Every structure is written in C-alpha cells, then in structure tokens.
C-alpha positions in Angstrom: -2.9 -23.2 -18.0 -3.1 -20.0 -15.9 -1.1 -19.9 -12.7 -2.9 -19.5 -9.4 -1.6 -15.9 -9.1 -2.6 -15.1 -12.7 -6.1 -16.4 -12.0 -6.3 -14.4 -8.8 -5.2 -11.2 -10.5 -7.6 -11.8 -13.4 -10.4 -11.3 -10.8 -9.7 -7.5 -10.6 -12.5 -5.8 -12.5 -12.3 -2.8 -14.8 -15.0 -0.2 -14.2 -15.0 2.5 -16.9 -15.8 6.1 -16.0 -15.7 5.7 -12.3 -15.5 7.8 -10.1 -15.6 10.3 -13.0 -15.6 10.2 -16.8 -12.3 9.1 -18.3 -11.1 7.1 -15.3 -10.8 3.3 -15.6 -11.2 2.2 -12.0 -9.6 -1.1 -10.9 -12.0 -2.8 -8.6 -10.3 -5.4 -6.3 -13.5 -6.4 -4.5 -14.0 -9.5 -6.7 -10.5 -10.7 -5.8 -11.1 -10.0 -2.1 -14.4 -12.0 -2.3 -12.6 -15.0 -3.7 -11.0 -16.9 -0.7 -8.5 -18.8 -2.8 -7.5 -15.8 -4.9 -7.1 -13.5 -1.9 -5.0 -16.2 -0.1 -2.8 -16.6 -3.2 -2.2 -12.8 -3.4 -1.4 -12.5 0.3 1.0 -15.4 0.1 2.8 -13.9 -2.9 3.1 -10.5 -1.3 4.3 -12.1 2.0 6.9 -14.0 0.0 8.3 -10.8 -1.5 8.4 -9.1 1.9 10.3 -12.1 3.4 12.8 -11.8 0.6 13.7 -8.2 1.5 17.3 -7.6 2.6 16.3 -6.7 6.3 13.7 -7.9 8.7 10.4 -6.1 8.9 8.9 -5.0 12.2 5.5 -3.7 11.0 3.2 -3.3 8.1 1.9 0.3 7.6 -1.5 0.1 5.8 -3.1 3.1 4.0 -6.9 3.6 4.4 -8.9 1.8 3.3 -8.0 -1.1 1.0 -4.4 -1.0 2.3 -6.0 -2.0 5.6 -7.4 -5.2 4.1 -4.1 -6.2 2.4 -1.9 -4.9 5.2 -3.8 -6.6 8.0 -3.7 -9.9 6.2 0.0 -9.5 5.5 0.9 -8.6 9.1 -1.0 -11.7 10.2 0.8 -13.9 7.6 4.2 -12.5 8.7 3.5 -12.5 12.4 4.3 -8.7 12.8 2.5 -5.6 13.8 0.1 -3.5 11.8 -0.1 0.3 11.9 -3.0 2.2 10.3 -2.7 5.4 8.3 -6.1 7.1 8.2 -7.9 10.1 6.8 -8.1 13.0 9.2 -10.2 12.9 12.3 -10.4 9.1 12.5 -7.6 8.4 15.1 -8.3 9.1 18.8 -4.8 10.0 20.1 -1.9 12.3 19.2 -1.1 12.0 15.5 1.4 13.0 12.8 -0.4 14.6 9.9 0.6 15.0 6.3 -1.3 17.1 3.8 -0.6 16.2 0.1 -1.9 16.9 -3.4 -3.8 14.3 -5.4 -4.3 14.2 -9.1 -7.8 15.7 -8.5 -7.4 17.9 -5.4 -5.9 17.8 -1.9 -6.1 15.3 1.0 -4.4 14.5 4.3 -3.3 11.4 6.1 -2.7 10.8 9.9 -0.9 8.2 11.9 -0.6 7.7 15.7 2.7 9.2 16.9 3.6 6.4 19.3 3.3 3.2 17.2 6.6 3.3 15.4 10.1 4.2 16.7 13.5 4.7 15.1 14.5 1.0 15.4 11.5 -0.2 13.3 11.8 -1.2 9.6 8.4 -1.0 7.9 6.7 -1.9 4.6 4.0 0.5 3.4 1.0 -1.3 1.8 -1.8 -0.1 -0.4 -3.9 -1.6 -3.2 -2.9 0.6 -6.1 0.1 2.7 -7.1 -1.2 5.5 -9.3 0.6 8.9 -9.2 2.5 8.0 -6.0 1.2 11.0 -4.0 -0.6 9.0 -1.3 2.4 6.6 -1.0 4.8 9.5 -0.5 2.6 11.2 2.0 2.5 7.9 4.0 6.3 7.6 3.6 6.7 11.1 5.2 4.5 10.1 8.1 6.8 7.1 8.8 9.8 9.4 8.5 8.3 11.7 11.2 8.7 8.7 13.6 12.3 8.1 12.4 11.3 4.5 11.5 12.7 3.3 8.2 10.6 2.4 5.2 12.2 -0.6 3.4 9.6 -1.1 0.7 6.3 0.0 -0.8 4.0 -2.9 -1.7 1.0 -2.7 -4.0 -1.4 -5.2 -5.5 -1.4 -3.3 -8.8 0.4 -0.4 -10.4 -1.0 1.9 -13.1 2.3 2.4 -14.9 1.4 5.3 -17.2 0.7 7.5 -14.1 4.4 7.3 -13.2 4.0 6.7 -9.4 7.0 4.4 -9.4 9.2 7.1 -10.9 8.1 9.6 -8.3 8.9 7.3 -5.4 12.2 6.3 -7.0 13.2 9.9 -7.5 12.5 10.8 -3.8 13.6 7.5 -2.2 15.8 5.5 -4.6 16.8 3.2 -1.8 13.3 1.9 -1.2 12.1 -1.2 -3.0 8.8 -1.0 -4.9 6.8 -4.3 -5.3 3.6 -4.6 -7.3 2.1 -7.9 -8.4 0.4 -6.5 -11.5 1.3 -3.6 -13.7 -1.1 -2.1 -16.2 
C-alpha cells in the first residue's frame, strides 16, 4: 500500500519537451489541485522545518510556485512569509540579485525592510535544479543579515547538482527535498 506522502508525490506529472525540447518538466499543479495530497505535503514539509535545530521566524518564498508552498507553510507554522519576486513587482525599496540560469540570466528582488539580523529563515521553492535561483535568494537574505537555516523543496532533480552547489557555498545550511529524481 502506498503511503499518503507517496500518493501525493505521485501526482506530480512529467511533461516532456517543455518549455523546450530535451527538458522533462515536473508539473506540480495536479498535486496542488488535490486537497488531500497538498495537505499531506505541507504537513510533511512543516514537520521537517519544526525539526530544525533552531526556531524559524519566517518563510522566504521564491516566485511563483514557492509562494504557494511557502505561504501554506508559513500558515501551518504560524510564522511570517516574505516574498522574493522577479524585478519590478515590489513597490518599495528592494535588494536585487542578478544571477545566471542554465539558459540565460535573471534577477530576484526582496523588500529591504522585512527581515533583520535576528531572523532565522527557511527558503522555499518547488524544485531544486541547478541551484542558481536558490543561491540568488540566499544572497538576498544575506543582504539583510538574517540567517538562512535551510532550503526546502518539494522535489530535487539530482543530476543537475543543485544540492552540491548549495553545499559548496553554504555547507552549514540544511537542504530538505521530499522527492529526488
């Protein structure tokens, strides 16, 4: 018999050749649409976060699917939620980090005044691939002098080595992923 978590994770759909030929896209929308499955995943991620060695003050969610997971986690944990967005989406003073993707360049922004040096945070996104986006977000948190305790992902595409990149740069930070492919 499949566990509730196993059933939930089995809802993630493979979409070949999206967004371009040769890419196997992992579509989490069927999981998000399944109330029981989504709830099981949030509960499991919250359990991992509660098990960290220090208390967490805020969840930092990366646009856009990191918002869905991160907002639900913040609610489940009774803590704050901080958004990290693509450029030009936040209305007040921001920290900005430009970074390289596997297929080009991008940037992320976060309001300057939402975290402070006493905050311990967890960064949340749906997928860990090459690690570039996660590291860019980590640097945004560092600009505020808050401390990233962990990176949390629904799934990790292991062959892209994102975990290794994060570990190389920040060996003290825990990396949690529910599913590794």
